[in-house]
C-alpha positions in Angstrom: -11.3 -1.5 50.9 -9.1 -0.9 47.8 -9.8 -4.4 46.7 -13.6 -3.9 47.1 -13.4 -0.6 45.1 -11.5 -2.4 42.3 -14.1 -5.2 42.3 -16.9 -2.6 42.1 -15.2 -0.8 39.2 -14.7 -4.0 37.3 -18.3 -5.2 37.7 -19.7 -3.3 34.6 -16.9 -4.8 32.4 -17.6 -8.3 33.6 -21.3 -7.7 33.2 -20.7 -6.6 29.6 -18.4 -9.6 29.0 -20.9 -12.1 30.2 -23.7 -10.4 28.2 -21.7 -10.6 25.0 -21.0 -14.3 25.5 -24.6 -15.0 26.4 -26.2 -13.0 23.6 -23.6 -13.4 20.9 -26.0 -15.2 18.6 -28.7 -12.6 18.9 -26.2 -9.7 18.4 -24.8 -11.4 15.3 -28.3 -11.9 13.9 -29.1 -8.2 14.3 -25.8 -7.1 12.8 -26.3 -9.3 9.8 -29.1 -6.9 8.8 -27.0 -3.8 9.2 -25.6 -2.2 6.0 -22.0 -2.9 6.9 -22.4 -6.6 7.2 -25.2 -6.9 4.6 -23.2 -5.1 1.9 -19.9 -6.9 2.6 -21.1 -10.5 3.1 -23.3 -11.0 0.0 -23.0 -14.7 -0.5 -25.5 -15.6 2.2 -26.9 -14.2 5.4 -25.4 -17.0 7.4 -22.0 -15.8 6.3 -22.8 -12.3 7.7 -24.0 -14.0 11.0 -20.8 -16.0 11.3 -18.7 -12.8 10.8 -20.8 -11.0 13.4 -20.2 -13.9 15.9 -16.5 -13.6 15.4 -16.5 -9.9 16.1 -18.7 -10.4 19.2 -16.3 -13.0 20.5 -13.4 -10.6 20.0 -15.3 -7.9 22.0 -15.9 -10.4 24.8 -12.2 -11.3 25.0 -11.3 -7.6 25.1 -13.8 -7.0 27.9 -12.5 -10.1 29.7 -9.0 -8.5 29.7 -10.5 -5.2 31.0 -8.9 -3.4 28.0 -12.1 -1.9 26.5 -10.2 1.4 25.6 -7.2 -0.3 24.0 -7.3 -0.8 20.2 -4.2 -3.0 20.5 -5.9 -5.5 22.9 -5.1 -9.1 22.0 -8.8 -9.9 21.6 -8.9 -7.9 18.3 -6.0 -9.9 16.7 -8.2 -12.8 15.5 -10.6 -10.5 13.6 -8.3 -7.6 12.6 -7.9 -9.1 9.1 -11.7 -9.5 8.7 -12.3 -6.0 10.0 -9.8 -4.6 7.5 -11.5 -6.5 4.7 -14.9 -5.0 5.7 -13.6 -1.5 5.9 -11.7 -1.8 2.6 -14.7 -3.3 0.8 -16.9 -0.3 1.8 -14.2 2.1 0.7 -13.9 0.4 -2.6 -17.7 0.7 -2.9 -17.2 4.5 -2.9 -18.0 5.3 0.8 -16.0 8.0 2.4 -14.2 7.4 5.8 -17.0 9.3 7.5 -19.6 7.1 5.9 -17.8 3.9 6.9 -17.5 5.3 10.5 -21.3 5.9 10.5 -22.0 2.4 9.4 -19.8 1.2 12.3 -21.6 3.5 14.7 -24.9 1.9 13.6 -23.8 -1.4 15.1 -24.0 0.0 18.6 -27.8 0.7 19.1 -28.9 -3.0 18.6 -26.3 -4.2 21.1 -27.2 -1.4 23.6 -30.9 -2.2 23.4 -30.2 -5.9 24.0 -27.9 -5.1 27.0 -30.5 -2.9 28.7 -33.2 -5.5 28.2 -30.9 -8.2 29.5 -30.0 -6.5 32.8 -32.1 -7.3 35.8 -35.2 -5.2 36.2 -34.2 -4.2 39.7 -30.7 -3.2 38.6 -29.6 0.2 40.0 -29.7 3.1 37.6 -26.0 3.8 38.2 -25.1 0.2 37.4 -27.2 0.2 34.2 -25.5 3.5 33.2 -22.1 2.1 33.9 -22.7 -1.0 31.9 -24.0 1.0 28.9 -21.0 3.4 29.2 -18.6 0.4 29.2 -20.3 -1.0 26.1 -20.2 2.3 24.3 -16.5 2.6 25.0 -15.9 -0.9 23.8 -17.9 -0.2 20.6 -16.0 3.0 20.1 -12.7 1.1 20.4 -14.0 -1.3 17.7 -14.6 1.6 15.4 -11.0 2.8 16.0 -9.6 -0.6 15.2 -11.6 -0.9 12.0 -10.6 2.6 10.8 -6.9 2.1 11.7 -6.8 -1.2 10.0 -8.7 0.0 6.9 -6.4 3.0 6.6 -3.3 0.8 6.9 -4.7 -1.5 4.2 -5.4 1.5 2.1 -1.9 2.8 2.4 -0.4 -0.5 1.4 -2.7 -0.5 -1.6 -1.5 3.0 -2.5 2.2 1.9 -2.1 1.6 -1.2 -4.4 -0.1 1.0 -7.0 2.7 3.5 -6.8 5.3 0.8 -7.4 3.2 -0.5 -10.4 3.0 3.0 -11.8 6.8 3.4 -11.5 7.3 0.1 -13.4 4.8 1.2 -16.1 6.6 4.5 -16.4 9.9 2.7 -16.9 9.5 0.8 -20.1 12.5 -1.1 -21.5 12.5 -1.2 -25.3 14.3 -3.7 -27.5 15.8 -1.6 -30.3 17.8 -4.3 -32.0 19.2 -7.7 -31.3 21.3 -7.3 -28.2 20.3 -3.6 -27.8 17.8 -2.3 -25.2 16.9 1.2 -24.2 15.2 2.9 -21.3 13.7 6.3 -22.2 13.0 8.2 -19.0 10.5 11.0 -18.9 9.6 13.2 -15.9 11.1 13.6 -12.4 13.5 11.1 -11.1 13.7 10.3 -7.4 15.5 7.7 -5.4 12.6 5.2 -5.6 12.1 5.5 -9.3 15.9 5.3 -9.9 16.0 2.0 -8.0 13.1 0.7 -10.2 15.1 1.8 -13.3 18.1 -0.1 -12.2 16.1 -3.3 -11.4 14.1 -3.2 -14.6 17.1 -2.5 -16.8 19.2 -5.3 -15.3 16.3 -7.8 -15.6 15.9 -6.9 -19.3 19.6 -7.3 -19.9 19.3 -10.9 -18.7 16.1 -11.6 -20.5 17.2 -10.1 -23.8 20.8 -11.2 -23.5 21.7 -7.6 -24.3 25.2 -6.5 -25.0 24.3 -2.8 -25.0 21.9 -0.7 -22.9 20.9 2.8 -23.6 19.8 5.0 -20.7 18.1 8.0 -22.3 17.3 10.9 -19.9 16.3 13.5 -22.5 12.9 13.9 -20.8 14.4 14.3 -17.3 14.6 18.1 -16.5 16.9 17.7 -13.6 18.3 15.3 -11.0 19.6 15.7 -7.5 22.9 14.4 -6.2 21.5 11.1 -4.9 19.7 10.3 -8.2 22.9 11.2 -10.2 24.8 8.7 -8.0 22.0 6.1 -8.7 22.5 6.6 -12.5 26.2 6.0 -12.2 25.5 2.9 -10.1 23.1 1.7 -12.8 25.8 2.0 -15.4 28.3 0.1 -13.2 25.7 -2.6 -12.5 25.0 -3.1 -16.2 28.7 -3.4 -16.8 28.9 -6.2 -14.2 26.1 -7.9 -16.0 28.2 -7.9 -19.2 26.5 -5.0 -21.0 27.9 -1.6 -21.9 25.6 1.2 -20.8 25.4 4.4 -22.8 23.8 7.5 -21.3 22.2 9.8 -23.8 20.3 13.1 -23.6 22.1 14.7 -20.6 20.9 18.2 -20.1 23.2 21.0 -19.2 21.8 21.3 -15.7 22.3 17.6 -15.1 25.8 17.7 -16.5 26.7 20.5 -14.1 25.3 18.5 -11.2 27.4 15.5 -12.1 30.6 17.7 -12.5 29.9 19.4 -9.1 29.6 16.0 -7.5 32.9 15.0 -8.8 31.5 11.8 -10.4 34.0 9.9 -12.5 32.5 9.9 -16.0 35.7 8.8 -17.7 34.5 5.2 -18.2 30.9 6.2 -19.1 29.9 6.5 -22.8 27.6 9.5 -23.3 25.9 10.7 -26.4 23.8 13.8 -27.1 20.6 12.0 -28.1 19.0 8.6 -28.3 19.7 8.5 -32.1 23.3 9.2 -31.6 23.5 6.5 -28.9 21.9 4.0 -31.2 24.2 4.9 -34.1 27.2 4.4 -31.8 26.0 1.0 -30.7 25.2 -0.1 -34.3 28.7 1.0 -35.3 30.2 -1.1 -32.4 28.2 -4.1 -33.7 29.6 -3.5 -37.2 26.2 -2.6 -38.6 26.4 0.0 -41.4 23.8 2.8 -41.5 22.6 3.5 -45.1 20.8 6.8 -45.9 19.6 8.0 -49.3 21.7 10.7 -50.9 20.2 13.9 -52.3 20.5 12.7 -55.9 19.1 9.3 -55.2 22.5 7.7 -54.6 23.3 5.8 -51.5 25.5 7.3 -48.8 27.1 5.6 -45.8 
């Protein structure tokens, strides 16, 4: 009796599986005219149909494994990248998450209509209802998969853009032959401090710099972790053969470093970027000439 009950319960799932395999071409043809497929696959309608077939095949595999409620079912693996691309394309087109979800929901009625028409005319009402329910659950799971994947892709895009913004916000300026400077403005956190270190070290190698100025005049404050990052940056620059000068340390930052007990004895500091540049030029033996008040030249 338990085996018979299990077989009865699995009948709608098998029915849906067989239907998807049998009517895959027709489903794909109908989906190709829906906004989601039509707007994403613009090269040709055949491209949209092929994409639809791949999704139908995936749904059939999920039904075959009797995992119609599981977004992690193996059947979705083959089309997950395609589904993510579809969701991301609609998001880039300006559609909200709710609108993308609505376009996904619009894929269900054409399939449901085909399923009802495909079932035997003498099928019991309960059986028809069970098959339709199973299909609806499966299509709902498809929506979940698309939205999860699209959100994941969106987060990865945000992370990449954030990293790019950090790199743009960390310019390395060549002040003189052998001298580079990194003027920092705004809040420093651990992620940005890491980008500062990497960018500075790369520039030291590219410019063959002997001196690197780390100017933090525009940084209002730092926490203990960032202060340690700055000291590590100075040490890393020294290992690369460059002397690192820190300029523009504010009183609050100075207090933080002192409270942390950081050893600043080997770190050259100057009040401003101009002072730091003057120090480096002096180290290089370059004289600074300024006009005197009476037109004479003073050094």
